[in-house]
DOTORGU-932834 format. One line per field, with one value per residue: residue number from 1; residue in one letter; z, x, y of N, C-alpha, C in turn. Coordinates in nm, 4 decimals, always signed. Atoms other than C-alpha are relative to their C-alpha. Example, Ala and Ser with C-alpha at 12.3 -4.5 7.8 and 13.67 -1.06 7.14 Angstrom:
% residues 2
num	(1	2)
residu	(A	S)
n.w	(+0.0000	-0.0060)
n.u	(+0.0890	-0.0820)
n.v	(-0.1190	-0.1190)
ca.w	(+0.7800	+0.7140)
ca.u	(+1.2300	+1.3670)
ca.v	(-0.4500	-0.1060)
c.w	(+0.0000	+0.0730)
c.u	(+0.0900	-0.0770)
c.v	(+0.1200	+0.1090)
//
This chain:
% residues 162
num	(1	2	3	4	5	6	7	8	9	10	11	12	13	14	15	16	17	18	19	20	21	22	23	24	25	26	27	28	29	30	31	32	33	34	35	36	37	38	39	40	41	42	43	44	45	46	47	48	49	50	51	52	53	54	55	56	57	58	59	60	61	62	63	64	65	66	67	68	69	70	71	72	73	74	75	76	77	78	79	80	81	82	83	84	85	86	87	88	89	90	91	92	93	94	95	96	97	98	99	100	101	102	103	104	105	106	107	108	109	110	111	112	113	114	115	116	117	118	119	120	121	122	123	124	125	126	127	128	129	130	131	132	133	134	135	136	137	138	139	140	141	142	143	144	145	146	147	148	149	150	151	152	153	154	155	156	157	158	159	160	161	162)
residu	(M	T	T	D	A	V	R	Y	D	D	Q	G	D	V	P	L	A	E	Y	A	A	L	V	S	V	F	G	A	G	V	G	A	F	T	A	V	A	R	R	R	G	V	R	L	P	E	A	V	P	P	W	D	V	A	L	M	G	A	A	A	Y	K	A	S	R	L	L	A	K	D	K	V	T	S	F	L	R	A	P	F	T	H	R	A	D	E	G	E	A	S	E	V	M	D	E	P	R	G	S	G	V	R	R	A	V	G	D	L	V	A	C	P	F	C	M	S	F	W	V	G	G	A	L	V	C	S	Y	A	A	S	P	R	L	T	R	L	V	S	G	G	L	G	A	L	T	L	A	D	W	L	Q	Y	A	W	T	W	T	Q	Q	A	D	S)
n.w	(+0.0202	-0.1158	-0.1524	+0.0339	+0.0935	-0.1130	-0.1019	+0.0836	+0.0962	-0.1020	-0.0062	+0.0578	+0.0830	+0.0979	+0.0834	+0.0295	+0.0751	+0.1460	+0.0650	+0.0574	+0.1368	+0.0914	-0.0041	+0.0792	+0.1575	+0.0286	+0.0501	+0.0638	+0.1210	+0.0168	+0.0856	+0.0758	+0.0848	+0.0355	+0.0532	+0.1875	+0.0521	-0.0420	+0.1561	+0.1280	-0.0051	-0.0021	-0.0466	-0.0682	+0.0478	-0.1345	-0.1052	-0.0096	+0.0026	-0.1170	+0.0401	+0.0135	-0.1818	-0.0614	+0.1063	+0.0081	-0.1098	+0.0255	+0.0703	-0.0235	-0.0673	+0.0901	+0.0355	-0.1389	-0.0737	+0.0991	-0.0558	-0.1381	-0.0541	+0.1374	-0.0015	+0.1947	-0.0429	-0.0403	+0.0606	-0.0532	-0.1984	-0.0735	-0.1188	-0.1513	-0.1005	+0.0129	-0.0347	-0.1513	+0.0220	+0.1685	-0.0060	+0.0395	+0.0904	+0.1162	-0.0351	-0.0783	-0.0721	-0.0547	-0.1171	+0.0259	-0.0153	-0.0032	-0.0883	+0.0540	+0.1173	+0.0193	-0.0995	+0.0028	+0.0932	+0.0437	-0.0458	+0.0659	+0.1028	-0.0102	+0.0183	+0.1267	-0.0512	+0.0897	+0.1711	+0.0959	-0.0301	+0.0512	+0.1362	+0.0391	-0.0107	+0.1371	+0.0837	+0.0541	+0.0909	+0.1625	+0.0254	+0.0333	+0.1194	+0.1551	-0.0469	+0.0567	-0.0825	-0.1758	-0.0056	+0.0365	-0.0312	-0.1582	-0.0055	-0.0878	-0.0997	-0.1156	+0.0888	-0.0922	-0.1592	-0.0074	+0.0130	-0.0774	-0.1695	+0.0327	-0.0424	-0.1527	-0.0311	+0.0453	-0.0543	-0.1416	+0.0079	+0.0117	-0.1164	-0.0874	+0.0074	-0.0552)
n.u	(+0.0060	+0.1077	-0.0543	-0.0462	-0.1109	-0.0471	-0.1123	-0.1144	-0.1425	+0.0809	+0.0070	+0.0406	-0.0425	+0.0327	+0.1171	+0.0692	+0.1348	-0.0640	+0.0292	+0.1258	+0.0277	-0.0285	+0.1058	+0.1527	-0.0783	-0.0485	+0.1362	+0.0619	-0.0983	+0.0557	+0.1334	+0.0194	-0.0632	+0.1602	+0.1763	-0.1041	-0.0100	+0.1378	+0.1160	-0.0593	-0.0191	-0.1353	-0.0207	-0.0530	-0.0386	+0.0430	-0.0763	-0.1220	-0.1111	-0.0882	-0.0922	+0.0073	-0.0190	-0.1539	-0.0640	+0.0584	-0.0736	-0.1497	+0.0282	+0.0584	-0.1342	-0.1271	+0.0673	+0.0419	-0.1588	+0.0009	+0.0309	+0.0010	-0.1300	-0.0547	-0.0799	+0.0698	+0.1043	-0.0355	+0.0571	+0.1568	-0.0510	-0.0729	+0.0737	+0.0282	-0.0880	-0.1583	-0.0677	-0.0642	-0.0947	-0.0598	-0.0039	-0.0478	+0.0395	+0.0642	+0.0968	-0.0065	+0.1111	+0.0643	+0.0807	+0.1425	-0.0606	+0.0809	+0.1582	+0.1759	-0.0060	-0.1408	-0.0708	+0.1328	-0.0629	-0.1177	-0.0270	+0.0662	-0.0892	-0.1664	-0.0023	+0.0535	+0.0689	+0.1335	+0.0037	+0.0285	+0.1206	+0.0935	-0.0366	+0.0870	+0.1244	-0.0584	-0.0311	+0.1239	+0.1417	-0.0707	+0.0177	+0.1198	+0.0232	-0.1027	-0.1009	-0.1561	-0.0442	-0.0569	-0.1463	-0.1280	-0.0603	-0.0338	-0.1004	-0.0646	+0.0052	-0.0470	-0.1668	-0.0851	-0.0397	-0.0639	-0.1674	-0.0326	-0.0613	-0.1353	-0.0816	-0.0501	-0.1640	-0.1076	-0.0455	-0.0203	-0.1243	-0.0954	-0.0396	+0.0250	-0.1438	-0.0467)
n.v	(+0.1360	+0.1095	+0.0348	+0.0906	-0.0444	-0.0769	+0.0493	+0.0933	-0.1145	-0.1227	-0.1489	-0.0559	+0.0107	+0.0876	-0.0368	+0.0629	-0.0479	+0.0492	+0.1476	+0.1155	-0.1021	+0.1000	+0.1667	-0.0256	-0.0568	+0.0781	+0.1172	-0.0619	+0.0321	+0.0828	+0.0211	-0.0569	+0.0816	+0.0747	-0.0379	-0.0113	+0.0770	+0.0984	-0.0124	+0.0591	+0.1928	+0.1100	+0.1232	+0.0088	+0.1931	+0.1308	+0.0838	-0.0757	+0.1309	+0.0021	-0.0915	-0.1822	-0.0436	+0.0294	-0.0611	-0.0852	-0.0090	-0.0728	-0.1243	-0.0727	-0.0314	-0.1046	-0.1634	-0.0542	-0.0768	-0.0808	-0.1702	-0.0716	-0.0265	+0.0026	-0.1690	-0.0991	-0.0353	-0.0933	-0.1054	+0.0214	-0.0343	-0.1783	-0.1341	-0.0061	+0.0757	-0.0584	+0.1224	+0.0584	+0.0565	+0.0829	+0.1732	+0.0812	+0.0992	-0.1323	+0.0073	-0.1197	+0.0158	-0.1390	+0.0339	-0.0854	-0.1260	-0.0834	+0.0652	+0.0398	+0.0718	-0.0560	+0.0955	+0.1175	+0.0450	-0.0259	+0.1614	+0.1426	+0.0695	+0.0246	+0.1490	+0.1198	+0.0587	-0.0839	-0.1084	+0.1246	+0.0690	-0.0847	+0.1248	+0.1155	-0.0219	+0.0280	+0.1254	+0.0889	+0.0074	+0.0098	+0.1560	+0.0836	-0.0715	+0.0465	+0.0917	+0.0348	-0.1242	+0.0140	+0.1077	-0.0626	-0.1019	+0.0426	+0.0767	-0.0941	-0.0551	+0.1407	-0.0184	-0.1020	+0.0191	+0.1488	-0.1159	-0.0669	+0.0816	+0.0820	-0.1509	+0.0302	+0.1251	-0.0981	-0.1039	+0.0444	+0.0872	-0.0630	-0.0595	+0.0846	+0.0807	-0.0812)
ca.w	(+12.6609	+12.8947	+13.2387	+13.1332	+12.8395	+13.1482	+13.3537	+13.0382	+12.9385	+13.2549	+13.0460	+12.8051	+12.5295	+12.3416	+12.0474	+12.1413	+11.9535	+11.6442	+11.6555	+11.6513	+11.3536	+11.1868	+11.2921	+11.1436	+10.8210	+10.8048	+10.8743	+10.6386	+10.3402	+10.4045	+10.3666	+10.1097	+9.8853	+10.0032	+9.8962	+9.5175	+9.4596	+9.5790	+9.2860	+9.0486	+9.1518	+9.2419	+9.3885	+9.7398	+9.7004	+9.8863	+10.0309	+10.0787	+10.0305	+10.3295	+10.0710	+9.9593	+10.3432	+10.3585	+10.0062	+10.1269	+10.4999	+10.3536	+10.1629	+10.3892	+10.6067	+10.3497	+10.2580	+10.6370	+10.6852	+10.3587	+10.4395	+10.7597	+10.7739	+10.4275	+10.3738	+9.9609	+10.1872	+10.3490	+10.1713	+10.2716	+10.6472	+10.6602	+10.7464	+11.0086	+11.1705	+11.2029	+11.1950	+11.5215	+11.4229	+11.1554	+11.1778	+11.0634	+10.7006	+10.5281	+10.7509	+10.9899	+11.2909	+11.3099	+11.5489	+11.5250	+11.5017	+11.5937	+11.8014	+11.7530	+11.3742	+11.2828	+11.5664	+11.5553	+11.2045	+11.2283	+11.4869	+11.2432	+10.9523	+11.1264	+11.2441	+11.0658	+11.3010	+11.2657	+10.8987	+10.8396	+10.9621	+10.7038	+10.3962	+10.5104	+10.4619	+10.1392	+10.0323	+10.1051	+9.9392	+9.6238	+9.6834	+9.6740	+9.3899	+9.1597	+9.2786	+9.0365	+9.0647	+9.4640	+9.4110	+9.1857	+9.3399	+9.7070	+9.5245	+9.4718	+9.7818	+9.9345	+9.6569	+9.8712	+10.2113	+10.1268	+9.9761	+10.2651	+10.5440	+10.3329	+10.3072	+10.7394	+10.6822	+10.4967	+10.7089	+11.0435	+10.8659	+10.7603	+11.1350	+11.2724	+11.0963	+11.2242)
ca.u	(+1.9074	+1.7290	+1.8550	+2.0080	+2.2012	+2.3264	+2.4239	+2.6214	+2.8269	+2.8722	+3.1017	+2.8636	+3.0723	+2.9492	+2.6917	+2.4313	+2.1624	+2.3841	+2.4603	+2.1336	+2.0792	+2.3493	+2.1959	+1.8783	+2.0633	+2.2269	+1.8649	+1.7079	+1.9717	+1.8738	+1.5327	+1.5184	+1.7712	+1.4832	+1.1807	+1.4564	+1.5143	+1.1995	+0.9903	+1.2951	+1.2555	+1.5705	+1.6206	+1.7676	+2.0106	+1.9029	+2.2638	+2.5249	+2.8570	+3.1287	+3.3699	+3.2145	+3.1564	+3.5505	+3.6116	+3.3810	+3.4977	+3.8490	+3.6763	+3.5131	+3.8505	+4.0618	+3.8120	+3.7441	+4.1112	+4.1228	+3.8662	+3.9147	+4.3171	+4.4668	+4.6841	+4.4978	+4.2040	+4.2496	+4.0432	+3.7080	+3.8139	+3.9121	+3.5861	+3.5153	+3.8408	+4.2195	+4.5105	+4.6489	+4.9313	+5.1283	+5.0557	+5.2347	+5.2428	+5.1369	+4.8510	+4.7219	+4.5378	+4.2864	+4.0807	+3.6859	+3.6999	+3.4114	+3.0242	+2.6957	+2.7002	+3.0204	+3.1966	+2.8997	+3.0710	+3.4317	+3.4099	+3.2509	+3.5049	+3.8042	+3.7159	+3.7846	+3.5812	+3.3109	+3.3240	+3.3074	+2.9731	+2.8579	+3.0962	+2.9478	+2.6544	+2.7534	+2.8476	+2.5374	+2.2926	+2.5427	+2.5764	+2.2031	+2.1835	+2.4756	+2.6463	+2.9222	+3.0269	+3.0596	+3.3484	+3.5123	+3.5206	+3.5434	+3.8407	+4.0089	+3.9785	+4.0843	+4.4294	+4.4890	+4.4549	+4.6423	+4.9698	+4.9257	+5.0083	+5.2559	+5.4212	+5.4278	+5.5694	+5.8271	+5.9047	+5.8569	+6.1602	+6.3538	+6.3616	+6.3586	+6.7691	+6.8609)
ca.v	(+15.0743	+14.7619	+14.7002	+14.3582	+14.5470	+14.7862	+14.5077	+14.2826	+14.6625	+14.8491	+15.1105	+15.1503	+15.1244	+14.7996	+14.8549	+14.6115	+14.7972	+14.7694	+14.4444	+14.3034	+14.6008	+14.3794	+14.0148	+14.1876	+14.2888	+13.9736	+13.7339	+13.9949	+13.9194	+13.5650	+13.5671	+13.8264	+13.5398	+13.3121	+13.4229	+13.5354	+13.1785	+13.0241	+13.2551	+13.1404	+12.7629	+12.7042	+12.3588	+12.3281	+11.9683	+11.6713	+11.6428	+11.8553	+11.6017	+11.6386	+11.7594	+12.0780	+12.1333	+12.0670	+12.3205	+12.5802	+12.6033	+12.6525	+12.9301	+13.1086	+13.0974	+13.2463	+13.5324	+13.6037	+13.6740	+13.8504	+14.0969	+14.1298	+14.1287	+14.1630	+14.4942	+14.5633	+14.5056	+14.7787	+15.0496	+14.8703	+14.8887	+15.2309	+15.4535	+15.1638	+15.0783	+15.2274	+15.0577	+14.9406	+14.7206	+14.4822	+14.1183	+13.8287	+13.7565	+14.1111	+14.0554	+14.4047	+14.4517	+14.7348	+14.8285	+14.9553	+15.3416	+15.5833	+15.4591	+15.3406	+15.1564	+15.2900	+15.0942	+14.7916	+14.7516	+14.8285	+14.5040	+14.2889	+14.3584	+14.3618	+14.0319	+13.7174	+13.5174	+13.7600	+13.8356	+13.4095	+13.3759	+13.6420	+13.4546	+13.1305	+13.2693	+13.3741	+13.0802	+12.8504	+13.0534	+13.0828	+12.6874	+12.6734	+12.8872	+12.7348	+12.4874	+12.4349	+12.7679	+12.8173	+12.4823	+12.6672	+13.0008	+12.7959	+12.6022	+12.8944	+13.0525	+12.6991	+12.6627	+12.9937	+12.8824	+12.5512	+12.8480	+13.0465	+12.7290	+12.5669	+12.9918	+12.9224	+12.5687	+12.7331	+13.0387	+12.7839	+12.5228	+12.8152	+12.9465	+12.6076	+12.5181	+12.9057)
c.w	(+0.1274	+0.1020	-0.0323	-0.0925	+0.0999	+0.0403	-0.1312	-0.0192	+0.0650	-0.0371	-0.1331	-0.1450	-0.1690	-0.0726	+0.0059	-0.0937	-0.1327	-0.0602	-0.0239	-0.0828	-0.1180	-0.0280	-0.0895	-0.1280	-0.0921	-0.0375	-0.1347	-0.1661	-0.0637	-0.0365	-0.1353	-0.1576	+0.0064	-0.0701	-0.1923	-0.0370	+0.0498	-0.1351	-0.1089	-0.0148	+0.0316	+0.1509	+0.1453	-0.0423	+0.1252	+0.1235	-0.0376	-0.0067	+0.1146	-0.0819	-0.0323	+0.0993	+0.0356	-0.0624	+0.0787	+0.1627	-0.0210	-0.0752	+0.0928	+0.0925	-0.0374	-0.0795	+0.0866	-0.0090	-0.1295	+0.0288	+0.0961	+0.0295	-0.1129	+0.0231	-0.1245	+0.0914	+0.0259	+0.0179	+0.0482	+0.1160	+0.0237	+0.0344	+0.0698	+0.0968	-0.0177	+0.0307	+0.0905	+0.0036	-0.1284	+0.0612	-0.0576	-0.1710	-0.0718	+0.0547	+0.1371	+0.1214	+0.0204	+0.0872	-0.0126	+0.0188	+0.0463	+0.1259	-0.0699	-0.1237	-0.0141	+0.0945	-0.0098	-0.1399	-0.0498	+0.0955	-0.0622	-0.1273	+0.0610	+0.1282	-0.0452	+0.0264	-0.0535	-0.1116	-0.0566	+0.0280	-0.1423	-0.1190	-0.0236	-0.0449	-0.1155	-0.1199	-0.0103	-0.0501	-0.1562	-0.0111	-0.0418	-0.1614	-0.1699	+0.0828	-0.0336	-0.0188	+0.1514	-0.0157	-0.0759	+0.0677	+0.1381	-0.0499	-0.0185	+0.1101	+0.0899	-0.0808	+0.1487	+0.1136	+0.0179	-0.0230	+0.1547	+0.1490	-0.0852	-0.0035	+0.1416	-0.0162	-0.0472	+0.1019	+0.1425	-0.0216	-0.0152	+0.1799	+0.1625	-0.0317	+0.0386	+0.1508)
c.u	(-0.0237	+0.1057	+0.0916	+0.1483	+0.1115	+0.0933	+0.1124	+0.0834	-0.0287	+0.0778	-0.0920	+0.0702	-0.0445	-0.1445	-0.0688	-0.0622	+0.0393	+0.0569	-0.0647	-0.0339	+0.0600	-0.0431	-0.0691	+0.0324	+0.0016	-0.1364	-0.0721	+0.0309	-0.0396	-0.1055	-0.0039	+0.1096	-0.0666	-0.0751	+0.0245	-0.0120	-0.1129	-0.1028	+0.1167	+0.0197	+0.0929	-0.0066	+0.1122	+0.0680	-0.0386	+0.1190	+0.1132	+0.1604	+0.0653	+0.1189	-0.0645	+0.0146	+0.0855	+0.0472	-0.1138	+0.0644	+0.1321	-0.0168	-0.0307	+0.1149	+0.0976	-0.0592	-0.0191	+0.1076	+0.0487	-0.0501	+0.0076	+0.1880	+0.1180	+0.0455	-0.1158	-0.1577	-0.0740	-0.0872	-0.1625	-0.0514	-0.0011	-0.0939	-0.0098	+0.1184	+0.1509	+0.1062	+0.1146	+0.1572	+0.0303	-0.0152	+0.0789	-0.0348	-0.0870	-0.1260	+0.0024	-0.0878	-0.0518	-0.0691	-0.1170	+0.0782	-0.1994	-0.1334	-0.1248	+0.0826	+0.1589	+0.1031	-0.0824	+0.1330	+0.1508	+0.0274	-0.0323	+0.0908	+0.1546	+0.0642	-0.0252	-0.1066	-0.1776	-0.0111	-0.0735	-0.1336	-0.0532	+0.0497	-0.0629	-0.1414	-0.0340	+0.0027	-0.0951	-0.0971	+0.1335	+0.0338	-0.1206	-0.0706	+0.1090	+0.1165	+0.1654	+0.1184	+0.0706	+0.1485	+0.0703	+0.0905	+0.0458	+0.1452	+0.1165	+0.0371	+0.0839	+0.1945	+0.0521	+0.0384	+0.0999	+0.1492	-0.0265	+0.0608	+0.1197	+0.1340	+0.0858	+0.0584	+0.1025	+0.0787	+0.0336	+0.1479	+0.1115	+0.0949	+0.0399	+0.2174	+0.0553	+0.0539)
c.v	(-0.0433	+0.0000	-0.1341	+0.0791	+0.1225	-0.0505	-0.1188	+0.1634	+0.0878	+0.1325	+0.0883	+0.0556	-0.1158	-0.0400	-0.1005	+0.0128	-0.0382	-0.1076	-0.0550	+0.0645	-0.1549	-0.1227	+0.0574	-0.0159	-0.1509	-0.1192	+0.1251	-0.0304	-0.1743	-0.0657	+0.0432	-0.1101	-0.1208	-0.0548	+0.0213	-0.1279	-0.0797	+0.0581	-0.0405	-0.1083	-0.0341	-0.0867	-0.0231	-0.2121	-0.0156	-0.0344	+0.0837	-0.1223	+0.0922	+0.1148	+0.1270	+0.0594	+0.0438	+0.2048	+0.1232	+0.0428	+0.0163	+0.1120	+0.1112	+0.0694	+0.1091	+0.1701	+0.0490	+0.0658	+0.0582	+0.0854	+0.0713	+0.0689	+0.0623	+0.1986	+0.0892	-0.0086	+0.1329	+0.1586	-0.0195	-0.0108	+0.1048	+0.0532	-0.1550	-0.0165	+0.1280	-0.1332	+0.0263	-0.0453	-0.0792	-0.1246	-0.0403	-0.0045	+0.1615	+0.0500	+0.1875	-0.0267	+0.1447	-0.0253	+0.0956	+0.1845	+0.0847	-0.0776	-0.0549	-0.1203	-0.0028	-0.0954	-0.1539	-0.0849	-0.0102	-0.1786	-0.0726	+0.0021	+0.0395	-0.0941	-0.0905	-0.0924	+0.0307	+0.0123	-0.2148	-0.0306	+0.0679	-0.0570	-0.0968	+0.0305	-0.0038	-0.1165	-0.1162	+0.0847	+0.0101	-0.1382	+0.0050	+0.0701	-0.0569	-0.0556	-0.0003	+0.1355	+0.0892	-0.1282	+0.0890	+0.1368	-0.0384	-0.0970	+0.0547	+0.0364	-0.1398	-0.0368	+0.1249	+0.0027	-0.1250	+0.1091	+0.0479	-0.1243	-0.0539	+0.1756	-0.0420	-0.1118	+0.0564	+0.0472	-0.0987	-0.1224	+0.0931	+0.0315	-0.1166	-0.0220	+0.1527	+0.0255)
//
């Protein structure tokens, strides 16, 4: 570990090199998509309308929470995390397990904010290649986001009445 990394992580348990590897994987994925898209003649849109940005934002939010917090996606996180607690509304709180790459991936898949970067990247690549399909998928995930907010609103009104 470099001197700067040692100063960053006094306990030595933050997998900085593995985080760098994950960021490199993300960059390589974007680079590979770009190369394949160019070879196939994919033309980037002249502009991205604000409503598409909002739609993809809602989709990235929901997909990230589904991947990082939902009970039914626990099987995806299980090799890298362990269940620490139950959250609200069928969500779970997972913590990373192990060390090195396993720990770094555990940190990634247990964090909806971290996952949103990856999901957002996938949506942008998808939008470049197939905007109509991306709008459809994003619309479905956006509808789930709205449904979640309505469920929370209903719960809050019921709690206020009691």
